[in-house]
C-alpha positions in Angstrom: 11.1 -33.5 -20.1 11.3 -32.3 -16.4 14.6 -30.9 -17.9 12.8 -28.6 -19.5 11.8 -27.0 -16.6 14.9 -26.6 -14.7 14.9 -23.8 -12.3 11.0 -23.0 -12.9 10.8 -22.7 -9.3 12.9 -19.5 -9.1 10.6 -17.6 -10.7 7.2 -18.9 -9.7 8.3 -17.5 -6.4 9.5 -14.3 -7.7 7.1 -13.4 -10.6 4.5 -12.5 -8.2 6.2 -10.3 -6.1 8.0 -8.6 -9.2 5.1 -7.8 -11.1 3.3 -6.1 -7.7 5.9 -4.3 -7.0 6.5 -3.0 -11.1 3.0 -1.9 -11.6 2.4 -0.5 -7.8 5.4 1.6 -8.3 5.0 2.7 -11.7 1.2 3.6 -11.0 1.9 5.5 -7.8 5.0 7.4 -9.7 2.8 8.5 -12.3 0.6 9.9 -9.8 3.2 11.6 -8.1 4.5 12.8 -11.4 1.0 14.2 -12.6 0.7 14.5 -16.5 0.0 11.4 -18.3 2.6 11.7 -20.9 5.1 9.3 -23.1 8.0 10.9 -21.2 6.5 10.4 -17.7 5.6 6.8 -18.8 9.1 5.7 -19.3 10.1 7.8 -16.4 7.6 6.1 -14.1 8.7 2.5 -15.4 12.4 3.1 -14.9 11.8 3.6 -11.2 9.4 0.6 -10.9 12.5 -1.6 -13.1 15.3 0.0 -10.6 13.2 -1.4 -7.3 12.3 -4.6 -8.5 16.2 -5.7 -9.2 15.9 -6.2 -5.3 13.8 -9.3 -5.6 14.6 -9.6 -9.6 18.5 -10.3 -9.3 18.7 -13.0 -6.6 15.5 -14.8 -8.3 17.6 -14.9 -11.7 20.8 -16.0 -9.7 19.1 -19.0 -8.6 17.4 -19.9 -11.8 20.7 -19.8 -13.9 22.7 -21.6 -11.0 19.8 -24.5 -11.3 19.8 -24.6 -15.1 23.3 -25.1 -15.0 23.4 -27.7 -12.3 24.9 -30.8 -13.5 26.0 -29.2 -16.8 29.7 -31.2 -18.0 28.9 -34.1 -15.8 28.7 -37.7 -16.8 25.0 -38.7 -17.4 25.3 -41.7 -14.9 26.2 -39.0 -12.1 23.1 -38.4 -9.9 24.7 -35.8 -7.5 22.8 -32.4 -7.1 24.3 -29.3 -5.6 21.1 -27.5 -4.9 17.3 -29.3 -3.8 15.4 -26.3 -5.1 16.0 -22.3 -5.7 15.6 -21.3 -2.0 18.3 -24.2 -1.2 20.2 -22.7 -3.8 20.2 -19.1 -2.6 21.1 -20.4 0.9 24.3 -22.2 0.1 25.4 -19.3 -1.9 24.8 -16.9 1.1 26.5 -20.0 3.2 30.0 -19.8 0.8 30.0 -16.0 -0.8 27.7 -14.0 1.7 25.1 -11.3 0.8 27.4 -10.4 -2.3 27.3 -13.6 -4.2 23.3 -13.7 -3.8 23.3 -10.4 -5.5 25.8 -11.2 -8.3 25.1 -9.4 -11.1 22.9 -6.8 -9.4 25.0 -4.1 -11.3 24.2 -5.5 -14.9 20.5 -6.2 -13.7 20.2 -2.5 -12.5 21.5 -1.4 -16.0 19.2 -3.7 -17.5 16.0 -3.2 -15.8 16.1 0.4 -15.4 15.8 1.4 -19.2 14.0 -1.7 -20.2 10.7 -1.1 -17.9 11.0 2.5 -19.5 10.6 1.2 -22.8 8.1 -1.5 -21.8 5.8 1.1 -20.5 6.4 3.6 -22.8 5.9 1.5 -25.8 2.8 0.0 -24.1 1.4 4.0 -23.6 2.3 4.8 -27.4 0.8 1.3 -28.4 -2.5 1.5 -26.9 -2.9 5.5 -27.4 -2.5 4.7 -31.3 -4.4 1.7 -31.6 -7.6 3.5 -29.6 -7.9 1.0 -26.9 -10.8 2.3 -25.6 -13.5 0.2 -23.4 -16.0 0.3 -25.5 -14.0 -1.1 -28.4 -15.1 -4.7 -29.3 -11.3 -5.3 -30.1 -10.0 -3.6 -27.0 -8.9 -7.2 -25.7 -7.0 -8.4 -29.1 -5.4 -4.6 -29.3 -4.4 -4.8 -25.7 -2.7 -8.2 -26.3 -0.8 -6.9 -29.0 0.2 -4.1 -27.2 1.3 -6.0 -24.5 3.2 -8.4 -26.5 5.0 -5.7 -28.9 5.9 -4.1 -25.4 7.7 -6.5 -24.5 9.7 -7.4 -27.5 10.8 -3.8 -27.7 12.1 -3.6 -23.8 14.1 -7.2 -24.4 15.7 -5.6 -27.8 16.6 -2.4 -26.4 18.5 -3.9 -23.5 19.3 -8.0 -24.7 23.5 -7.3 -25.0 23.3 -6.1 -21.3 21.2 -9.2 -20.4 23.7 -11.6 -22.1 26.8 -10.1 -20.0 24.1 -10.2 -16.7 24.1 -14.2 -17.3 27.5 -15.1 -18.0 28.6 -13.2 -14.7 25.5 -14.8 -12.8 26.6 -18.4 -14.6 30.0 -17.6 -13.6 31.8 -19.9 -10.5 29.3 -23.2 -11.6 32.2 -25.7 -10.8 34.6 -24.0 -8.5 36.3 -21.6 -11.3 35.6 -17.8 -12.0 36.3 -16.5 -15.5 35.6 -12.8 -15.1 36.7 -10.3 -12.8 34.4 -7.7 -13.7 31.6 -6.8 -16.0 33.9 -5.0 -18.6 36.3 -8.4 -18.6 33.3 -10.1 -19.2 32.4 -7.9 -21.9 36.1 -8.1 -23.6 36.7 -11.6 -23.3 33.0 -12.5 -25.0 33.7 -10.5 -27.9 37.0 -12.1 -28.0 36.1 -15.7 -28.0 33.0 -15.0 -29.9 32.7 -11.9 -31.9 30.0 -8.9 -31.9 27.1 -11.9 -32.6 27.6 -13.0 -28.9 25.3 -10.3 -27.6 22.2 -12.1 -29.7 22.7 -15.5 -28.6 19.6 -16.7 -28.0 17.6 -13.5 -29.0 15.2 -15.4 -30.9 13.9 -17.8 -28.3 13.4 -14.8 -25.9 11.7 -12.7 -28.2 9.4 -15.9 -28.5 8.5 -16.3 -25.1 8.2 -12.0 -24.7 5.2 -11.6 -26.6 2.8 -14.3 -25.1 4.1 -13.4 -21.7 3.8 -9.7 -21.7 0.8 -10.0 -24.1 -1.4 -11.8 -21.1 0.5 -10.1 -18.7 -0.5 -6.5 -19.3 -4.0 -7.7 -21.0 -4.9 -8.9 -17.8 -3.8 -5.8 -15.2 -5.2 -3.4 -17.7 -8.7 -5.2 -18.0 -8.8 -5.9 -13.9 -8.0 -2.5 -13.2 -10.6 -1.1 -15.7 -13.0 -3.1 -13.8 -11.8 -1.8 -10.5 -12.0 1.8 -11.9 -15.5 0.6 -13.4 -17.1 0.2 -9.6 -15.2 2.8 -8.0 -16.8 5.2 -10.9 -20.1 4.1 -9.5 -19.2 4.3 -6.2 -18.9 8.3 -6.7 -22.0 8.1 -8.2 -23.7 6.7 -5.9 -22.2 8.7 -3.0 -22.5 12.1 -4.8 -26.5 11.2 -5.4 -26.7 10.0 -1.6 -25.3 13.9 -0.9 -27.6 15.9 -3.0 -30.3 13.9 -1.7 -29.2 14.1 1.8 -28.7 17.9 1.0 -32.5 18.3 -0.1 -33.5 17.0 3.3 -34.6 18.9 6.4 -32.7 17.7 9.6 -35.4 16.6 10.9 -36.5 14.1 7.6 -32.8 12.4 8.1 -33.4 8.7 8.9 -30.7 6.0 10.9 -31.0 4.1 7.5 -29.5 6.9 5.7 -27.0 7.5 7.9 -26.0 4.0 7.6 -25.9 4.3 3.8 -23.9 7.4 4.0 -21.3 5.5 6.4 -21.5 2.2 4.1 -20.5 4.8 1.0 -17.7 6.1 2.5 -16.2 2.8 4.0 -16.5 1.7 0.1 -14.9 4.7 -1.5 -12.1 4.3 1.2 -11.7 0.5 0.2 -11.2 1.8 -3.9 -9.4 5.1 -2.6 -6.0 3.6 -4.2 -7.6 3.6 -7.5 -9.3 7.0 -7.8 -7.6 9.9 -9.1 -7.5 12.5 -5.5 -8.8 15.1 -6.9 -12.5 13.1 -7.1 -12.1 10.9 -4.0 -11.0 13.7 -1.6 -13.6 16.4 -1.6 -16.1 13.5 -1.9 -14.9 11.6 1.2 -14.8 15.2 3.4 -18.3 16.1 2.0 -19.5 12.6 3.2 -17.8 13.1 6.6 -18.7 16.1 7.0 -22.3 14.9 6.5 -22.0 11.9 8.5 -21.1 14.3 11.7 -24.3 16.5 10.8 -27.0 13.6 10.2 -25.6 12.0 13.4 -26.1 15.1 15.6 
């Protein structure tokens, strides 16, 4: 049974950082681009996919080498080259240097850049067409469906590149290298197995892609909706406070009011990453000026 989970350590260590980078870069890129359009969603997703390759490539290399460990050896053999994923990367670095740790980086970039562009584009189009609104009683099933189908669309668009990447990263196990470059790997794979080589393992990948990406997108979207809801309430409360303070005379302002104003400002600063700048920045400026006036 444990053989089914060979190499699980590497994804568990890396996926948290990868998802943080992907959604962080995508969100900040969308804010920089300004307009929320399908093309901008694709560009933001592509940017996120390219940047997360720094972690994704070594992580998948370690996973592949751990899964290949012991392949072709006798069952009685208990020799293990790598103790765990970190030990695997350390040993590869000792033998091959930084280039060895980043083996398959070019193919990873070719796969992840358009793949994540399609990923976020498909999710955007599906959520728009399904009408995923916060007040919709079927919002969660719709988010799960949109996320799962986005993952499938992403893998379908780049799966042939993933086949080549995996073969390059598995190459060298046992000390012998078969491929000298990406084109050499592609040519030899087609010569030996035909064009169907680019669909090997596709079914199991798609079966995994739907539930994983359904859960990922639904969780992130619901979390952001909850955070943005609390941030909106903070804006409303702050706006009401500003109006009430401006209606008072300078002699009627109390120290308790000063504290509440400062507290609201602090709450807004904690939530500013999740608010649109055109709403938050003017409000913070007004609250800051108000705090100065009330203290004087």
